[in-house]
C-alpha positions as CSV (number, residue, x, y, z in Angstrom):
1,M,-0.2,0.0,-0.1
2,F,2.5,2.6,0.7
3,L,3.9,2.0,-2.7
4,T,0.9,2.6,-3.8
5,I,0.1,5.9,-1.9
6,C,3.9,7.3,-3.3
7,T,3.0,6.7,-6.7
8,V,-0.3,9.0,-5.9
9,M,2.3,11.3,-4.7
10,C,4.7,11.4,-7.1
11,E,2.1,12.3,-9.6
12,S,0.4,15.0,-7.8
13,G,3.5,16.2,-6.4
14,R,3.8,19.1,-3.7
15,D,0.2,20.5,-4.7
16,L,-1.2,18.0,-2.9
17,G,-0.4,19.8,0.2
18,K,-3.4,22.5,-1.7
19,P,-6.8,21.7,0.4
20,N,-9.3,19.3,-0.8
21,R,-7.1,18.4,-4.7
22,K,-8.7,15.3,-6.7
23,G,-11.0,15.4,-3.3
24,W,-8.8,14.6,-0.5
25,A,-9.8,15.7,3.1
26,T,-7.1,17.3,4.8
27,N,-7.1,14.6,7.4
28,E,-6.2,11.8,4.6
29,R,-3.7,13.8,3.2
30,V,-1.8,14.2,6.6
31,Q,-2.3,10.7,7.7
32,I,-0.5,9.7,3.7
33,I,2.4,12.1,4.9
34,E,2.9,11.0,8.3
35,S,3.1,7.8,7.0
36,I,5.7,8.0,4.4
37,R,7.4,10.6,7.3
38,E,7.9,8.3,9.8
39,T,9.0,5.5,7.3
40,Y,12.0,8.0,5.5
41,M,13.3,9.3,8.9
42,K,13.9,5.4,9.5
43,T,15.5,5.2,6.4
44,Q,17.6,8.6,5.7
45,N,18.0,8.9,9.6
46,R,16.4,12.7,9.0
47,N,15.1,14.7,11.4
48,D,14.6,18.1,9.6
49,L,10.9,18.0,8.9
50,S,8.8,20.5,9.1
51,Q,5.6,19.6,11.9
52,L,3.0,19.1,10.1
53,S,-1.2,19.5,11.1
54,G,-3.7,21.3,9.1
55,T,-2.9,21.8,5.2
56,V,0.3,20.7,4.7
57,K,3.3,21.6,2.8
58,P,6.8,19.9,3.1
59,P,10.0,21.8,3.2
60,M,12.0,21.3,-0.2
61,S,14.5,20.1,1.5
62,W,12.9,17.3,0.9
63,S,11.4,16.6,-2.4
64,W,8.8,14.4,-4.0
65,V,11.6,13.6,-5.5
66,G,13.0,11.5,-2.7
67,A,9.5,10.1,-1.6
68,C,9.3,8.0,-4.8
69,G,13.1,7.2,-4.5
70,L,12.2,6.2,-1.6
71,A,8.9,4.2,-3.4
72,A,11.5,2.4,-5.8
73,L,14.7,1.5,-3.1
74,L,11.7,-0.7,-1.4
75,L,9.9,-2.2,-4.3
76,V,12.9,-3.7,-5.3
77,W,14.1,-4.6,-2.4
78,T,10.7,-6.3,-1.4
79,T,10.7,-8.2,-5.1
80,T,14.1,-9.4,-4.2
81,A,14.9,-10.0,-1.2
82,V,11.4,-10.9,0.1
83,G,9.6,-12.5,-2.8
84,Q,12.6,-14.8,-3.9
85,V,12.2,-18.2,-3.5
86,P,15.3,-19.8,-2.6
87,P,16.3,-22.7,-4.9
88,T,15.6,-26.2,-3.7
89,L,18.5,-28.4,-3.5
90,T,17.7,-32.2,-4.4
91,I,19.6,-35.9,-4.5
92,A,18.7,-38.4,-6.4
93,D,20.0,-42.1,-4.9
94,A,22.3,-43.9,-6.6
95,S,24.1,-47.4,-7.2
96,V,27.7,-48.5,-8.4
97,A,28.6,-52.1,-8.8
98,E,31.2,-52.6,-6.0
99,G,34.1,-54.5,-8.3
100,N,36.4,-57.4,-7.3
101,A,39.4,-55.1,-6.8
102,G,41.2,-51.4,-6.6
103,T,38.4,-48.7,-5.8
104,T,35.3,-47.6,-7.7
105,S,33.6,-44.0,-8.1
106,L,30.1,-43.5,-6.8
107,V,29.3,-40.3,-8.4
108,L,25.8,-38.1,-6.7
109,T,24.8,-34.9,-8.9
110,L,23.3,-32.2,-6.4
111,V,20.9,-30.1,-8.4
112,L,19.1,-27.1,-7.9
113,S,15.2,-26.6,-9.0
114,A,16.1,-23.3,-10.2
115,P,19.6,-21.0,-11.3
116,T,21.2,-18.8,-8.4
117,N,23.1,-15.8,-9.0
118,Q,25.0,-16.7,-5.2
119,I,27.2,-20.2,-4.6
120,V,24.8,-22.8,-2.4
121,A,27.1,-24.2,0.0
122,G,26.7,-27.0,2.6
123,S,28.2,-29.4,4.5
124,F,28.2,-32.9,2.8
125,S,28.9,-36.3,5.0
126,A,28.1,-40.2,3.9
127,I,28.4,-42.5,6.9
128,P,26.9,-46.6,7.1
129,M,22.8,-46.8,6.7
130,T,21.0,-48.1,10.1
131,G,17.7,-49.6,10.2
132,T,15.7,-52.0,9.3
133,G,15.9,-54.2,6.0
134,F,18.7,-52.7,5.7
135,S,22.8,-54.2,5.3
136,P,24.9,-51.4,6.5
137,A,28.0,-50.9,4.5
138,T,31.3,-50.9,6.5
139,G,32.9,-47.4,6.5
140,G,36.6,-46.2,7.2
141,S,39.3,-43.7,6.1
142,A,41.0,-45.7,3.6
143,C,40.7,-49.0,1.4
144,G,43.1,-51.4,2.3
145,A,41.5,-52.4,6.0
146,P,39.5,-55.3,6.2
147,G,36.0,-55.9,5.3
148,V,36.2,-51.6,4.6
149,D,33.3,-51.2,1.8
150,F,33.9,-47.4,1.2
151,V,35.8,-44.2,2.1
152,Q,33.6,-42.7,4.8
153,V,33.1,-39.1,4.7
154,N,32.2,-36.6,7.3
155,N,31.3,-32.5,7.2
156,L,33.3,-31.9,3.9
157,P,32.4,-28.2,2.7
158,V,30.6,-29.1,-0.8
159,S,29.5,-26.3,-3.0
160,I,27.6,-25.2,-6.1
161,P,28.3,-22.7,-8.1
162,A,26.5,-19.0,-8.9
163,N,24.3,-19.6,-11.7
164,T,25.4,-22.9,-12.0
165,L,23.1,-26.2,-11.7
166,S,25.0,-29.2,-10.4
167,K,27.8,-30.3,-9.1
168,T,28.6,-33.8,-8.4
169,V,30.2,-35.7,-5.4
170,T,32.0,-39.2,-5.5
171,I,32.3,-41.3,-2.6
172,T,34.9,-44.1,-3.2
173,V,34.2,-47.9,-3.0
174,C,36.5,-50.6,-2.3
175,G,36.4,-53.4,-4.3
176,D,36.4,-56.8,-2.7
177,S,36.5,-60.8,-3.8
178,I,34.1,-61.2,-0.7
179,R,30.6,-63.0,-1.8
180,E,28.0,-60.4,0.8
181,S,25.0,-58.8,0.1
182,N,24.1,-55.4,-1.8
183,E,25.5,-53.3,1.0
184,Q,24.0,-49.0,1.9
185,I,25.2,-45.8,2.9
186,F,23.2,-42.7,4.2
187,F,24.9,-39.6,2.5
188,S,23.2,-36.1,3.6
189,V,23.8,-31.8,2.3
190,T,23.3,-30.2,6.1
191,N,24.0,-26.3,7.3
192,V,22.7,-25.5,3.6
193,T,22.8,-21.4,2.8
194,R,21.1,-20.2,-0.2
195,A,18.9,-23.1,-0.9
196,Q,16.1,-25.2,0.5
197,C,15.5,-29.0,1.7
198,F,12.6,-30.2,1.9
199,E,11.5,-33.6,3.7
200,G,14.2,-36.1,2.2
201,T,15.6,-33.8,-0.9
202,C,18.6,-33.6,1.0
203,N,19.8,-37.0,2.1
204,G,19.6,-40.1,0.2
205,I,20.8,-43.9,-0.5
206,A,23.4,-45.4,-2.4
207,T,23.9,-48.8,-2.1
208,I,26.6,-50.8,-3.1
209,L,26.2,-53.7,-5.7
210,D,27.7,-56.7,-5.0
211,D,29.3,-58.9,-7.8
212,G,31.5,-61.4,-5.5
213,D,34.6,-62.8,-7.6
214,T,32.6,-64.6,-10.2
215,G,28.7,-63.3,-9.9
216,I,28.2,-65.9,-6.7
217,S,29.8,-68.7,-4.6
218,S,29.3,-72.1,-5.9
219,I,29.3,-75.2,-3.9
220,S,30.9,-79.1,-4.6
221,I,30.5,-82.2,-3.1
222,A,33.7,-85.1,-3.4
223,D,33.6,-88.3,-3.5
224,A,34.5,-90.9,-0.6
225,T,35.5,-94.3,0.3
226,I,35.3,-96.4,3.7
227,K,35.5,-100.2,4.6
228,Q,32.9,-102.0,6.1
229,P,32.9,-102.6,9.3
230,S,32.9,-106.2,10.9
231,V,30.9,-104.9,13.6
232,G,29.3,-101.9,15.2
233,T,29.4,-98.5,12.7
234,R,31.8,-96.1,11.4
235,T,31.4,-92.6,9.5
236,L,32.0,-91.8,5.7
237,S,32.3,-87.9,5.5
238,F,31.8,-86.2,2.4
239,V,33.8,-82.7,2.4
240,L,31.8,-79.7,0.9
241,S,33.1,-76.5,-1.0
242,L,32.4,-73.5,-1.6
243,S,34.3,-71.7,-4.6
244,A,34.7,-68.7,-2.8
245,V,34.5,-67.4,0.5
246,T,31.2,-64.9,1.7
247,T,30.2,-63.4,4.0
248,Q,26.6,-64.8,4.5
249,D,25.1,-68.2,5.5
250,V,24.9,-71.2,2.5
251,R,22.3,-73.4,3.4
252,V,21.6,-76.7,1.1
253,D,19.5,-79.5,1.0
254,F,20.8,-83.2,0.9
255,S,20.1,-86.7,0.7
256,T,20.6,-90.2,-0.1
257,E,20.5,-92.3,-3.0
258,N,20.3,-96.1,-2.7
259,G,23.1,-97.4,-5.4
260,G,24.0,-101.1,-4.8
261,A,24.3,-101.1,-1.1
262,I,21.3,-100.0,0.8
263,G,20.0,-97.8,3.3
264,G,17.6,-98.5,6.3
265,S,16.5,-95.8,9.8
266,S,18.6,-97.6,11.2
267,C,21.6,-100.5,11.2
268,G,20.0,-104.1,11.9
269,L,21.5,-107.4,12.3
270,V,24.4,-107.8,11.5
271,A,24.1,-111.4,10.4
272,T,22.2,-110.2,7.4
273,G,23.9,-107.4,5.8
274,T,20.9,-105.6,5.6
275,P,21.1,-102.0,5.1
276,D,24.3,-100.5,4.6
277,F,24.2,-97.8,5.3
278,V,22.1,-95.2,7.6
279,T,19.6,-93.5,5.1
280,K,19.8,-89.2,5.5
281,S,18.3,-86.4,4.9
282,G,18.5,-82.5,6.3
283,T,20.0,-78.9,5.6
284,I,23.7,-78.4,6.3
285,T,24.4,-74.7,6.5
286,I,28.2,-73.2,5.9
287,P,28.5,-70.8,8.0
288,A,29.7,-66.9,6.9
289,G,33.5,-66.7,6.4
290,Q,34.3,-70.7,6.2
291,T,34.5,-72.6,2.8
292,S,34.1,-76.2,3.6
293,G,31.5,-78.3,5.4
294,L,30.9,-81.7,5.8
295,I,28.1,-84.4,6.2
296,D,28.1,-87.6,8.0
297,I,27.1,-91.3,6.9
298,T,26.6,-93.7,9.5
299,I,27.9,-96.8,7.7
300,C,26.8,-100.5,8.8
301,A,28.2,-104.0,9.9
302,G,27.9,-106.6,8.6
303,T,29.1,-110.5,8.7
304,L,27.8,-111.4,4.7
305,R,30.9,-111.6,2.6
306,E,29.9,-108.3,0.0
307,S,31.3,-107.3,-3.0
308,D,31.9,-103.2,-3.2
309,E,28.8,-101.4,-2.8
310,A,27.8,-97.5,-3.1
311,F,25.4,-95.2,-3.1
312,K,24.6,-91.4,-3.4
313,V,25.0,-88.1,-1.9
314,I,22.8,-85.7,-3.7
315,L,23.1,-82.2,-2.6
316,G,19.5,-79.3,-3.1
317,P,16.9,-78.6,-4.7
318,R,17.0,-76.1,-2.0
319,I,20.4,-74.0,-1.7
320,S,20.8,-70.7,-0.3
321,N,23.8,-67.8,-0.8
322,A,24.9,-70.1,-3.4
323,S,24.7,-72.3,-6.6
324,I,25.3,-75.6,-7.2
325,K,28.1,-77.5,-9.4
326,D,28.7,-80.4,-8.4
327,G,25.7,-81.8,-6.5
328,A,26.3,-85.4,-6.5
329,A,28.5,-87.7,-4.6
330,I,29.3,-91.1,-4.6
331,G,29.6,-92.9,-1.1
332,G,31.8,-96.4,-1.6
333,I,31.8,-99.2,1.1
334,R,34.4,-101.8,0.2
335,A,34.0,-105.5,1.0
336,K,36.2,-106.2,3.9
């Protein structure tokens, strides 16, 4: 409203002080000029304005040009300092394959919704992600230390130059040949100046995609042979091997299958020579960080004269965190 009044006064000139010009009542003129006088004195620190009463006649030292100039200054200030909305800063989620060695760059892009003639600044951080459902990547000061997945960053100064819409920042990812799950990094830009952040626009999740040594660890089971006991029982152990170490437990189903050797629920009479082994099925787990496991099968004694016999141990069908490379093994039982 003040700018509108000043515009009217500029058009009217000092003749505004004349009685009832264009229908302006005296008391209205006084109120208008008092408002302008008060603002002008605060802005210019002037105190030499004459006392206003009745029909007002401003002194020559305060020209109407000055009033119009004040209006123009306020107009500029209003449209720049008040009316200009800061741009919004946004950072999108990103991902990158880990690699089996060396380092990889995970690039994030900071984007402004509109250009600005000022530098936009803030502090960038990248730390392990926390929360249910996430697998946090392990941060460290440098790659090379055991278990470090990325180089952690805390409050690194970052800026977007004036009249520029974007800026990239990089997280260094450490490669390894260990089979593991995809892992997450939480990143954020805080203490942002000359731009604004809304919920979720200035932070996000970066994912390290594991590619392991051969894409996925594979499991194999080796053949095994044992001499049949004359009395009691013996244990025939089948060795399972992983092609690469993994940070997750590997689980695989298994079961026995009859061949020349016949299985049973338990060892029977030695005189009959049957069964030759105790059938078995279940799930075996190779713990994270280990590369081998054992399946033990009980071999029964027999007094009958028999030839060498064999049975099988079969892996699958279910398996987790690995693939089956060689899923069948021969269990040989040598005659006494």
